[in-house]
Phi, psi and omega in degrees: 000140182274154180275165177304319179297320177300314181297314179298330181282328176296315178300315178299324179290315186286333174292315175305316175290326181291314174310311179294317177298321178303317182295325181289324195269340182295321176298312185294315183299311179302318175296323172300326180289319184294315183296316178295329176284325174294315179301320186258002185061035184278144178247166178298328178296326175301327179276352175289144178284122178301149179282149182303129180091349184282345184269353177287132177261137178279106184293151176291138182288124184246340179231137177224135173274109183292330185287320181252346185077003175295149182225160178214141177280347189092359178251151184075196182292139178292139183282160181303320183287000176247350181293134176081002183243160172287106182296343183285344174289345187247011187284133179284000000 
């Protein structure tokens, strides 16, 4: 059975091997990514994570509450102010 020190030495050796292997594979991975970016016309900006809410498309307003000014595009969950009412009364 291996001692604690022997196991730790093996761990350190494997970590060195893993780091070296990562360096060997990194160049090829970057090259593949560059090729795909070129092939599909992807820019660095395309890879940025959009900020929360930035991906929402503002729909065309189809319904408006004239009392409060609230609007609804007709997409997604129906708002509470329109629930149980004839929505055609609120159509813009």
